[in-house]
SEVO-443129 format. One record per residue (C-alpha): x, y, z; residue in three letters. Coordinates in steps of 0.05 Angstrom, whole numbers, plus 5000, padded with zeros to 4 digits. Example, Ala and Ser with C-alpha at 12.3 -4.5 7.8 and 13.67 -1.06 7.14 Angstrom:
! SEVO-443129
{{5246 4910 5156} ALA}
{{5273 4979 5143} SER}
***
This chain:
! SEVO-443129
{{4119 2052 0940} MET}
{{4171 2036 0887} ALA}
{{4201 2105 0896} HIS}
{{4208 2094 0972} LEU}
{{4240 2026 0960} ASN}
{{4293 2057 0914} LEU}
{{4307 2110 0967} LEU}
{{4323 2055 1017} LEU}
{{4365 2017 0967} ASP}
{{4404 2079 0946} ASP}
{{4416 2098 1019} GLU}
{{4455 2034 1032} ARG}
{{4481 2012 0964} SER}
{{4492 2033 0892} TYR}
{{4478 2001 0825} THR}
{{4538 1968 0792} VAL}
{{4538 1987 0718} PRO}
{{4549 1933 0666} ARG}
{{4551 1931 0590} GLU}
{{4499 1876 0580} SER}
{{4434 1856 0613} SER}
{{4462 1790 0637} ASP}
{{4524 1769 0675} ILE}
{{4560 1717 0633} GLU}
{{4495 1684 0614} GLY}
{{4463 1690 0683} PHE}
{{4416 1739 0717} CYS}
{{4386 1770 0654} ASP}
{{4351 1834 0675} GLY}
{{4373 1828 0748} TYR}
{{4402 1891 0779} ALA}
{{4470 1883 0812} LEU}
{{4482 1927 0873} ARG}
{{4541 1937 0920} ARG}
{{4539 1962 0991} HIS}
{{4567 2031 1004} LYS}
{{4597 2012 1071} PHE}
{{4645 1958 1047} GLU}
{{4696 1978 1099} ASP}
{{4651 1949 1153} LYS}
{{4647 1883 1116} ALA}
{{4722 1880 1108} ILE}
{{4731 1897 1181} GLU}
{{4686 1839 1201} GLY}
{{4724 1790 1158} SER}
{{4791 1815 1183} LEU}
{{4768 1806 1255} GLN}
{{4746 1735 1240} CYS}
{{4812 1718 1208} ARG}
{{4849 1749 1266} GLU}
{{4808 1707 1315} ASP}
{{4819 1645 1273} TRP}
{{4894 1654 1276} LEU}
{{4889 1667 1351} LYS}
{{4842 1612 1371} TYR}
{{4851 1557 1318} ILE}
{{4913 1564 1275} GLY}
{{4939 1581 1205} PRO}
{{4889 1601 1152} ILE}
{{4889 1556 1091} GLU}
{{4831 1585 1051} ARG}
{{4814 1648 1014} TRP}
{{4757 1684 1045} GLY}
{{4702 1733 1027} CYS}
{{4742 1788 0994} ASN}
{{4753 1798 0920} SER}
{{4793 1856 0890} PRO}
{{4748 1856 0829} TRP}
{{4675 1850 0850} GLU}
{{4686 1867 0923} GLY}
{{4670 1833 0989} HIS}
{{4619 1776 0985} PHE}
{{4574 1808 1037} GLY}
{{4570 1874 1001} THR}
{{4544 1846 0935} VAL}
{{4500 1791 0964} VAL}
{{4469 1833 1020} LEU}
{{4468 1905 0993} PRO}
{{4408 1925 1036} LEU}
{{4440 1904 1102} CYS}
{{4441 1956 1157} LYS}
{{4512 1985 1158} PRO}
{{4520 1973 1232} GLU}
{{4503 1899 1223} ARG}
{{4546 1885 1162} LEU}
{{4608 1872 1203} GLY}
{{4581 1815 1245} VAL}
{{4548 1782 1184} ILE}
{{4614 1787 1146} SER}
{{4648 1756 1206} TYR}
{{4601 1697 1200} ILE}
{{4610 1692 1125} PHE}
{{4685 1692 1133} GLU}
{{4681 1638 1186} TYR}
{{4639 1596 1138} ALA}
{{4687 1607 1080} PHE}
{{4745 1583 1122} LEU}
{{4711 1516 1115} TYR}
{{4682 1488 1051} ASP}
{{4614 1521 1061} ASN}
{{4564 1541 1113} VAL}
{{4535 1472 1121} VAL}
{{4602 1437 1131} GLU}
{{4623 1487 1184} SER}
{{4557 1477 1220} ALA}
{{4558 1401 1214} ALA}
{{4628 1395 1242} LYS}
{{4614 1437 1303} SER}
{{4541 1444 1323} THR}
{{4491 1459 1377} TRP}
{{4461 1404 1417} ASN}
{{4391 1402 1386} PRO}
{{4361 1394 1455} HIS}
{{4409 1444 1486} GLY}
{{4366 1507 1489} ASP}
{{4420 1538 1444} ASP}
{{4469 1538 1501} ILE}
{{4513 1477 1492} SER}
{{4558 1464 1432} LEU}
{{4570 1391 1415} ASP}
{{4640 1362 1411} ASP}
{{4679 1373 1347} THR}
{{4733 1333 1312} GLU}
{{4795 1372 1295} TYR}
{{4870 1365 1297} ARG}
{{4885 1395 1364} THR}
{{4855 1413 1430} VAL}
{{4866 1486 1411} LYS}
{{4823 1476 1350} SER}
{{4766 1446 1390} VAL}
{{4766 1501 1441} ILE}
{{4779 1555 1389} GLY}
{{4719 1534 1347} THR}
{{4674 1539 1408} LYS}
{{4704 1607 1424} GLN}
{{4691 1635 1355} ILE}
{{4620 1607 1351} GLN}
{{4604 1634 1420} SER}
{{4630 1702 1401} LYS}
{{4587 1703 1338} MET}
{{4525 1683 1377} LEU}
{{4537 1734 1431} LEU}
{{4546 1790 1381} GLN}
{{4482 1770 1344} LEU}
{{4442 1766 1409} LEU}
{{4470 1832 1435} SER}
{{4450 1869 1372} ILE}
{{4380 1842 1360} ASP}
{{4358 1783 1403} ALA}
{{4292 1767 1367} PRO}
{{4324 1766 1298} CYS}
{{4384 1728 1326} ALA}
{{4338 1673 1353} GLU}
{{4312 1663 1283} VAL}
{{4383 1654 1258} VAL}
{{4399 1605 1314} ILE}
{{4337 1564 1300} ASP}
{{4354 1562 1226} SER}
{{4424 1538 1241} TRP}
{{4398 1484 1287} LYS}
{{4348 1461 1234} THR}
{{4402 1461 1181} MET}
{{4448 1420 1225} VAL}
{{4396 1369 1245} SER}
{{4375 1362 1172} THR}
{{4443 1358 1139} THR}
{{4467 1309 1191} ALA}
{{4418 1259 1161} LYS}
{{4438 1274 1089} GLN}
{{4477 1220 1052} ASP}
{{4534 1256 1017} LYS}
{{4547 1195 0973} SER}
{{4475 1184 0950} ARG}
{{4459 1175 0877} ILE}
{{4407 1224 0851} PHE}
{{4355 1200 0801} GLU}
{{4328 1266 0775} ASN}
{{4336 1342 0778} LEU}
{{4280 1356 0827} ASP}
{{4308 1307 0877} GLU}
{{4377 1339 0872} TYR}
{{4351 1410 0877} VAL}
{{4312 1395 0940} ASP}
{{4376 1366 0970} TYR}
{{4421 1422 0946} ARG}
{{4377 1477 0975} ILE}
{{4390 1449 1045} ILE}
{{4462 1429 1030} ASP}
{{4483 1499 1010} THR}
{{4450 1529 1072} GLY}
{{4409 1579 1031} ALA}
{{4353 1584 1083} PRO}
{{4405 1599 1137} PHE}
{{4436 1654 1095} VAL}
{{4365 1680 1085} ASP}
{{4357 1688 1160} THR}
{{4424 1723 1164} LEU}
{{4400 1771 1110} MET}
{{4337 1784 1151} ARG}
{{4379 1796 1213} PHE}
{{4421 1846 1174} GLY}
{{4359 1884 1153} MET}
{{4322 1877 1219} GLY}
{{4264 1842 1185} ILE}
{{4222 1791 1224} ARG}
{{4174 1745 1187} LEU}
{{4118 1711 1223} THR}
{{4110 1635 1215} PRO}
{{4048 1649 1173} GLU}
{{4088 1696 1127} GLU}
{{4143 1645 1120} GLU}
{{4092 1592 1100} GLU}
{{4059 1639 1049} ARG}
{{4127 1655 1019} LEU}
{{4157 1585 1018} SER}
{{4138 1570 0946} SER}
{{4159 1640 0924} VAL}
{{4230 1636 0952} VAL}
{{4245 1564 0933} LYS}
{{4268 1580 0862} PRO}
{{4313 1634 0890} CYS}
{{4346 1584 0935} TYR}
{{4353 1536 0876} ALA}
{{4384 1589 0831} ALA}
{{4435 1606 0885} LEU}
{{4454 1533 0896} GLY}
{{4460 1515 0823} LEU}
{{4502 1578 0807} ALA}
{{4548 1554 0863} ASN}
{{4553 1486 0827} ASP}
{{4569 1521 0761} TYR}
{{4625 1565 0787} PHE}
{{4656 1517 0837} SER}
{{4656 1458 0790} PHE}
{{4725 1467 0760} ASP}
{{4762 1469 0826} VAL}
{{4719 1413 0855} GLU}
{{4729 1371 0792} TRP}
{{4804 1379 0798} GLU}
{{4802 1355 0870} ASP}
{{4756 1297 0851} PHE}
{{4799 1272 0794} ARG}
{{4863 1277 0835} SER}
{{4831 1238 0892} GLY}
{{4846 1293 0942} ARG}
{{4773 1298 0965} CYS}
{{4769 1224 0980} GLY}
{{4698 1218 0953} GLU}
{{4668 1170 0902} SER}
{{4614 1219 0880} THR}
{{4608 1294 0871} MET}
{{4553 1337 0900} THR}
{{4549 1381 0838} ASN}
{{4496 1384 0783} LEU}
{{4550 1392 0729} VAL}
{{4578 1324 0748} TRP}
{{4508 1293 0752} LEU}
{{4492 1318 0681} PHE}
{{4557 1288 0657} MET}
{{4536 1221 0687} LYS}
{{4463 1224 0668} TRP}
{{4472 1244 0596} TYR}
{{4543 1220 0581} GLN}
{{4566 1289 0561} ILE}
{{4630 1328 0572} ASP}
{{4640 1381 0625} ALA}
{{4631 1440 0578} ALA}
{{4563 1415 0554} GLU}
{{4542 1398 0625} ALA}
{{4559 1468 0649} LYS}
{{4519 1498 0593} SER}
{{4459 1457 0614} ARG}
{{4467 1476 0687} VAL}
{{4468 1549 0666} ARG}
{{4403 1539 0627} GLU}
{{4370 1505 0687} VAL}
{{4394 1561 0733} THR}
{{4365 1613 0685} ASN}
{{4299 1577 0690} GLY}
{{4299 1583 0766} TYR}
{{4319 1656 0761} GLU}
{{4261 1671 0716} GLU}
{{4213 1629 0758} GLU}
{{4232 1667 0821} PHE}
{{4218 1735 0789} ARG}
{{4152 1710 0761} LYS}
{{4129 1683 0829} ARG}
{{4154 1745 0865} LYS}
{{4117 1793 0819} ASP}
{{4053 1751 0822} ALA}
{{4055 1751 0898} PHE}
{{4067 1826 0904} LEU}
{{4011 1839 0854} ALA}
{{3964 1793 0892} GLY}
{{3961 1774 0966} GLU}
{{4025 1813 0982} GLY}
{{4002 1877 0949} LYS}
{{4019 1939 0990} GLY}
{{4061 1900 1041} ASN}
{{4125 1941 1044} ILE}
{{4160 1893 1091} LYS}
{{4150 1832 1046} LEU}
{{4166 1871 0984} ALA}
{{4232 1894 1014} THR}
{{4248 1823 1037} TYR}
{{4235 1793 0967} LEU}
{{4274 1849 0933} ARG}
{{4333 1835 0979} ALA}
{{4330 1761 0961} LEU}
{{4329 1781 0888} GLU}
{{4394 1820 0898} TYR}
{{4427 1758 0925} GLN}
{{4423 1723 0858} ILE}
{{4466 1771 0815} PRO}
{{4511 1786 0874} GLY}
{{4527 1713 0883} ASN}
{{4541 1704 0808} VAL}
{{4583 1767 0801} ALA}
{{4626 1750 0861} TRP}
{{4635 1678 0838} SER}
{{4662 1695 0768} ILE}
{{4731 1715 0791} ARG}
{{4735 1700 0865} CYS}
{{4801 1666 0884} PRO}
{{4761 1615 0924} ARG}
{{4734 1583 0860} TYR}
{{4793 1604 0817} HIS}
{{4859 1587 0853} PRO}
{{4899 1610 0793} GLY}
{{4877 1681 0809} LEU}
{{4904 1680 0880} CYS}
{{4971 1711 0864} ASP}
{{4941 1767 0822} GLU}
{{4888 1780 0875} ALA}
{{4941 1783 0929} SER}
{{4980 1835 0890} LEU}
{{4918 1877 0879} MET}
{{4899 1873 0952} LEU}
{{4969 1892 0972} GLN}
{{4964 1955 0929} ARG}
{{4901 1973 0966} ASN}
{{4932 1963 1034} LYS}
{{4936 2037 1049} GLU}
{{4862 2043 1034} LYS}
{{4845 1993 1088} GLY}
{{4821 1941 1037} LEU}
{{4874 1888 1048} ASN}
{{4851 1821 1074} THR}
{{4918 1786 1072} ILE}
{{4936 1760 1141} GLN}
{{5002 1734 1166} LYS}
{{5012 1675 1212} ASP}
{{5046 1702 1274} ASP}
{{5088 1638 1278} ASN}
{{5111 1631 1206} THR}
{{5104 1702 1179} GLY}
{{5073 1672 1116} GLN}
{{5013 1703 1082} GLU}
{{4952 1660 1094} THR}
{{4897 1689 1051} SER}
{{4915 1650 0989} ALA}
{{4943 1581 0980} GLY}
{{4922 1510 0967} ASN}
{{4854 1489 0991} ILE}
{{4869 1435 1041} THR}
{{4820 1397 1084} ARG}
{{4835 1391 1158} HIS}
{{4850 1321 1181} SER}
{{4812 1303 1244} SER}
{{4823 1264 1307} ILE}
{{4772 1219 1338} SER}
{{4744 1234 1406} GLU}
{{4724 1171 1443} ASN}
{{4662 1185 1483} SER}
{{4655 1152 1550} ILE}
{{4599 1101 1549} SER}
{{4542 1109 1598} ASN}
{{4548 1034 1610} GLU}
{{4622 1035 1628} SER}
{{4610 1011 1699} PHE}
{{4614 0935 1706} SER}
{{4614 0886 1763} TRP}
{{4668 0832 1765} SER}
{{4686 0777 1813} ASP}
{{4760 0765 1813} SER}
{{4761 0714 1869} SER}
{{4779 0642 1850} SER}
{{4732 0585 1864} ARG}
{{4745 0540 1924} SER}
{{4778 0474 1909} SER}
{{4735 0440 1961} ILE}
{{4683 0394 1928} SER}
{{4611 0417 1935} SER}
{{4551 0373 1943} SER}
{{4512 0355 1880} PRO}
{{4454 0400 1900} SER}
{{4500 0460 1907} LYS}
{{4534 0445 1841} ASP}
{{4465 0443 1809} GLU}
{{4446 0509 1841} ASP}
{{4510 0540 1815} ARG}
{{4499 0512 1746} ARG}
{{4428 0540 1744} LEU}
{{4453 0608 1769} LEU}
{{4505 0612 1715} GLU}
{{4456 0592 1661} GLN}
{{4403 0643 1683} THR}
{{4437 0710 1672} LYS}
{{4397 0772 1687} LEU}
{{4401 0831 1640} GLY}
{{4408 0905 1657} SER}
{{4345 0929 1622} GLU}
{{4305 0939 1686} HIS}
{{4365 0971 1721} LEU}
{{4379 1020 1664} LEU}
{{4308 1031 1639} GLY}
{{4295 1092 1684} PRO}
{{4365 1120 1671} ALA}
{{4357 1112 1596} ASP}
{{4289 1147 1599} TYR}
{{4314 1208 1637} ILE}
{{4374 1212 1589} SER}
{{4327 1214 1530} SER}
{{4290 1276 1553} LEU}
{{4311 1344 1524} PRO}
{{4365 1379 1563} SER}
{{4387 1452 1567} LYS}
{{4460 1430 1562} GLY}
{{4480 1483 1613} ILE}
{{4531 1440 1650} ARG}
{{4563 1415 1585} GLU}
{{4570 1487 1561} ALA}
{{4601 1505 1628} PHE}
{{4653 1450 1619} ILE}
{{4668 1475 1549} ASP}
{{4677 1545 1577} GLY}
{{4724 1522 1632} LEU}
{{4766 1485 1581} ASN}
{{4781 1551 1546} VAL}
{{4827 1562 1606} TRP}
{{4846 1490 1623} PHE}
{{4857 1463 1551} THR}
{{4846 1391 1572} LEU}
{{4846 1338 1517} PRO}
{{4780 1315 1486} PRO}
{{4778 1247 1520} HIS}
{{4782 1280 1589} LEU}
{{4729 1331 1571} ILE}
{{4683 1273 1549} ASN}
{{4697 1239 1616} GLN}
{{4679 1301 1655} PHE}
{{4616 1312 1615} LYS}
{{4596 1240 1626} SER}
{{4608 1245 1701} ILE}
{{4567 1309 1704} THR}
{{4510 1281 1663} GLN}
{{4508 1217 1703} THR}
{{4506 1254 1770} MET}
{{4454 1303 1744} HIS}
{{4408 1249 1718} ASN}
{{4412 1212 1784} ALA}
{{4395 1275 1823} SER}
{{4336 1290 1776} LEU}
{{4305 1222 1787} MET}
{{4313 1226 1863} LEU}
{{4290 1299 1866} ASP}
{{4226 1283 1828} ASP}
{{4209 1228 1876} ILE}
{{4225 1269 1938} GLU}
{{4186 1329 1911} ASP}
{{4129 1285 1885} ALA}
{{4136 1319 1818} SER}
{{4094 1287 1762} PRO}
{{4130 1321 1704} LEU}
{{4202 1329 1681} ARG}
{{4219 1372 1620} ARG}
{{4147 1369 1596} GLY}
{{4144 1293 1600} GLN}
{{4121 1245 1655} PRO}
{{4173 1241 1711} ALA}
{{4213 1177 1713} THR}
{{4180 1149 1775} HIS}
{{4111 1160 1745} VAL}
{{4129 1110 1690} ILE}
{{4175 1061 1726} PHE}
{{4152 1068 1798} GLY}
{{4190 1098 1857} ALA}
{{4227 1035 1877} GLY}
{{4256 1019 1808} GLN}
{{4273 1093 1797} THR}
{{4310 1097 1864} ILE}
{{4348 1033 1847} ASN}
{{4369 1061 1779} SER}
{{4389 1128 1809} ALA}
{{4432 1094 1861} ASN}
{{4466 1055 1806} PHE}
{{4481 1119 1768} LEU}
{{4515 1146 1830} LEU}
{{4559 1084 1832} LEU}
{{4571 1092 1757} GLN}
{{4594 1164 1768} ALA}
{{4640 1142 1824} ALA}
{{4671 1090 1778} ASP}
{{4681 1142 1724} GLN}
{{4718 1186 1774} VAL}
{{4760 1126 1795} ARG}
{{4781 1118 1722} GLN}
{{4812 1187 1725} LEU}
{{4866 1154 1766} ASP}
{{4875 1214 1811} ASN}
{{4866 1209 1887} GLN}
{{4852 1283 1894} ARG}
{{4795 1278 1843} CYS}
{{4765 1222 1884} TRP}
{{4769 1264 1948} ASP}
{{4736 1322 1912} ILE}
{{4681 1276 1887} PHE}
{{4665 1249 1956} MET}
{{4668 1319 1988} GLU}
{{4622 1353 1939} GLU}
{{4574 1294 1934} THR}
{{4565 1299 2010} GLN}
{{4550 1373 2001} ASN}
{{4496 1356 1950} LEU}
{{4461 1310 1999} PHE}
{{4468 1360 2056} ILE}
{{4437 1415 2014} GLY}
{{4380 1370 1993} GLN}
{{4367 1350 2065} SER}
{{4352 1422 2085} PHE}
{{4306 1432 2025} ASP}
{{4267 1370 2044} LEU}
{{4264 1388 2118} TYR}
{{4237 1458 2104} TRP}
{{4184 1430 2058} THR}
{{4160 1375 2104} ARG}
{{4156 1418 2167} HIS}
{{4132 1482 2133} GLY}
{{4191 1521 2160} LYS}
{{4207 1580 2117} CYS}
{{4283 1592 2112} PRO}
{{4315 1660 2110} SER}
{{4344 1684 2044} GLN}
{{4414 1671 2070} ASP}
{{4396 1600 2090} GLU}
{{4364 1588 2022} TYR}
{{4426 1614 1985} LEU}
{{4470 1570 2029} ALA}
{{4427 1510 2012} MET}
{{4429 1520 1937} ILE}
{{4503 1535 1940} SER}
{{4513 1464 1965} GLN}
{{4457 1430 1926} LYS}
{{4460 1463 1858} THR}
{{4529 1494 1862} GLY}
{{4559 1430 1889} GLY}
{{4558 1394 1822} LEU}
{{4589 1454 1786} LEU}
{{4643 1460 1839} ARG}
{{4655 1385 1835} LEU}
{{4670 1387 1761} ILE}
{{4708 1453 1766} THR}
{{4755 1427 1820} ARG}
{{4767 1361 1785} MET}
{{4783 1395 1719} MET}
{{4830 1442 1754} MET}
{{4863 1382 1786} GLN}
{{4875 1349 1719} LYS}
{{4897 1413 1683} ALA}
{{4970 1428 1672} LYS}
{{4956 1502 1676} THR}
{{4908 1546 1714} GLY}
{{4920 1519 1784} HIS}
{{4924 1590 1810} SER}
{{4854 1607 1786} CYS}
{{4802 1604 1840} SER}
{{4738 1584 1804} LEU}
{{4698 1563 1865} ASP}
{{4662 1629 1870} SER}
{{4643 1628 1797} LEU}
{{4614 1558 1804} ALA}
{{4576 1578 1867} THR}
{{4547 1641 1834} LEU}
{{4525 1600 1774} LEU}
{{4492 1549 1819} GLY}
{{4454 1604 1855} GLN}
{{4434 1635 1789} PHE}
{{4410 1568 1759} PHE}
{{4365 1552 1819} GLN}
{{4335 1622 1828} ILE}
{{4323 1624 1752} ARG}
{{4286 1558 1756} ASP}
{{4246 1584 1815} ASP}
{{4226 1644 1775} TYR}
{{4210 1607 1711} LYS}
{{4168 1556 1749} ASN}
{{4121 1613 1764} LEU}
{{4118 1637 1692} THR}
{{4072 1613 1637} GLU}
{{4130 1595 1590} GLU}
{{4160 1546 1640} TYR}
{{4093 1520 1664} ALA}
{{4077 1493 1595} GLU}
{{4134 1444 1602} LYS}
{{4135 1428 1676} LYS}
{{4064 1442 1699} GLY}
{{4031 1506 1721} PHE}
{{4067 1531 1784} CYS}
{{4085 1460 1802} GLU}
{{4130 1480 1860} ASP}
{{4068 1505 1897} LEU}
{{4037 1435 1896} ASP}
{{4090 1406 1940} GLY}
{{4094 1465 1987} GLY}
{{4166 1479 1967} LYS}
{{4198 1544 1987} PHE}
{{4225 1580 1926} SER}
{{4262 1646 1924} PHE}
{{4202 1690 1907} PRO}
{{4160 1656 1961} LEU}
{{4214 1666 2014} ILE}
{{4217 1740 1997} HIS}
{{4142 1748 2004} ALA}
{{4139 1708 2069} LEU}
{{4198 1742 2102} THR}
{{4183 1814 2082} SER}
{{4147 1852 2137} PRO}
{{4090 1847 2151} PRO}
{{4086 1771 2145} GLY}
{{4037 1746 2093} ASP}
{{3990 1703 2134} PHE}
{{3944 1689 2075} GLN}
{{4002 1662 2035} LEU}
{{4025 1619 2094} GLN}
{{3955 1590 2100} GLY}
{{3952 1571 2027} ILE}
{{4020 1537 2030} LEU}
{{3995 1497 2090} GLN}
{{3936 1474 2048} VAL}
{{3984 1452 1994} SER}
{{4024 1410 2042} ARG}
{{3964 1376 2073} THR}
{{3923 1365 2010} SER}
{{3981 1347 1964} GLY}
{{3970 1405 1916} GLY}
{{3932 1468 1898} LEU}
{{3877 1481 1848} HIS}
{{3891 1532 1793} VAL}
{{3850 1588 1826} PRO}
{{3892 1583 1889} LEU}
{{3956 1582 1849} LYS}
{{3934 1645 1812} GLN}
{{3918 1676 1880} PHE}
{{3990 1661 1902} VAL}
{{4018 1692 1838} LEU}
{{3977 1755 1849} ASP}
{{4004 1760 1920} HIS}
{{4076 1752 1896} LEU}
{{4065 1807 1845} GLN}
{{4034 1854 1896} LYS}
{{4089 1840 1946} ALA}
{{4141 1857 1893} GLY}
{{4172 1788 1900} SER}
{{4175 1773 1826} MET}
{{4207 1841 1813} LYS}
{{4256 1829 1870} TYR}
{{4273 1761 1840} THR}
{{4286 1793 1772} GLU}
{{4332 1844 1805} GLN}
{{4369 1789 1842} THR}
{{4379 1750 1778} LEU}
{{4405 1812 1743} ALA}
{{4453 1825 1801} SER}
{{4478 1752 1799} LEU}
{{4487 1755 1724} SER}
{{4529 1818 1732} GLN}
{{4571 1785 1787} ARG}
{{4581 1725 1742} ILE}
{{4603 1771 1685} ALA}
{{4651 1806 1733} ASP}
{{4679 1740 1756} SER}
{{4690 1717 1684} ILE}
{{4724 1783 1668} ALA}
{{4770 1776 1729} ALA}
{{4789 1706 1708} LEU}
{{4801 1730 1637} GLU}
{{4849 1782 1664} ASP}
{{4883 1730 1707} GLU}
{{4891 1679 1651} THR}
{{4901 1727 1594} GLY}
{{4848 1690 1553} HIS}
{{4780 1718 1534} CYS}
{{4725 1667 1546} ASN}
{{4669 1676 1495} TRP}
{{4638 1609 1513} VAL}
{{4623 1630 1585} LEU}
{{4603 1700 1564} ARG}
{{4551 1669 1517} LEU}
{{4527 1621 1570} LEU}
{{4516 1679 1619} ASN}
{{4480 1719 1565} HIS}
{{4434 1662 1544} ARG}
{{4412 1648 1615} LEU}
{{4387 1719 1627} LYS}
{{4313 1726 1639} ILE}
{{4284 1761 1579} LYS}
***
């Protein structure tokens, strides 16, 4: 097996010779390897830097390349598939343009309840930076998903876990001991996330059980990587800390902690950090060898995975020794060396199109940020501006008024249902759609927050009302709002949300936006009226009627926000986005119809819940309107309407009928066709505007039925 492993290693990389068994006191006995296809890594980094200049602005940091030890990705991931090295290097470069992987993730992240679709708002200097960050992230995700969706999902989940964890970390905390710091640092450096990137690069998928079995084995590897980072980055971080440029009162670095804990100088502290790191290096090899000799014996996949992790340790150290990122004094020399290699295609120096200055090297400067004031969900308020009458009232009326003024009622019962529906997990589709539109409109953050708030408020109101009208007991895997609060209180809260949304539109101070709001809100209610009528009277609509209904009901909210954004935009008035919004609305509804009849969706919303209320969904309409008419299916739906639901055997009978009638297959084909039409519409708008929209491309890709 060892011979086969070496064949794989030699196919993609080569051993880097060195004079001693260690690398400046680190990695004793570890083999250093370098990828043979370094040009692909450099190409990925260059593409990222090009996109950064295009979408965000000038580059102020040195990236992955080093004229001495080579590209970071080639020495850290020497077993990566050549065809995947480019996209991983793109991601590494993106991370290095910030302080580290974690900071780049924490500043611009996925909504943890967003089904990986929506990106949360980010604080940057300009509107271009906000949109540009979303563009680059969307492009990265789309590339990962297009290459290997299952492995990409693991990367995405790891990123989300890292973000949700690091968001809770206190950067100014005081650590009491080494173990406490190491546990923190493993997460803070993003080592588990890089691990999933490595697995993506190799096409390796670990089961949850395998990850659990290996967790204690890989931990010292993560620790060694993080502490080596502390060792080599300390000098430049210490300079920033002493000068006050970083604006922090503490340093997240073990060298600094040792200086504080033991009252020693930097040189002695670095020596101790190296010793501790050596201990983790040795512990990792010991645990790895024991695992492969025991329960992992003969498992080629796990052996390859652990060997790849082992290569990360010397690769990280070797690259860190002279990389300009940690040694700014080497930037000029590195630039000259890279310039000499320009003809060989190894140059990573980029020029700012506006200034003509080289942007690979230079001072490490943190981006200042701007605050984005979110619109409160409680922004609507009642006020009485009328003055009191000067006519004297009777004593009893004065007393009544006094009691009324003393007894003020709160809003907890009014907002309780609304707060509950807001707390449930959301796919974040509409928020992602707004982010995508803003690639073309470039509206300022406060307006984007307003539009997102309007959309969310309208959507929550419609969900509460829909669940009552459809007699749905579940919403997003939780009890529906009216089940907890009752129908009356839920209706009252939903009506208030509609008023709240209207007030938020009023605050846009644009009469045309108000007209659009009223027009599309009416369309929403008209569409819903047909859906309710068909259900109550058992009248099966035609496919064209159903598409018209969802174009008004589901597409109406998307058109509402699209048209209002276009109205407020200074550019893009010539772009007709109505058709895109309508297509997306049709896609969303038919996708929900399809997923309601699948096991995955049923776990959250209830097994084939739409059948309980006798609702007509797209697959049902196909089966009922395809000759010859399905009288058995019609009879079962009538039972559902009269009895208030169906037992599981009858639901399974309906599903079998839909499969035999080809209705599920037809729905899949319809969704594929709609997805392609959406892609074509996005492409046409990209041609019209001259701006590629990675955010909408990713949204369309993520919504596809797998």
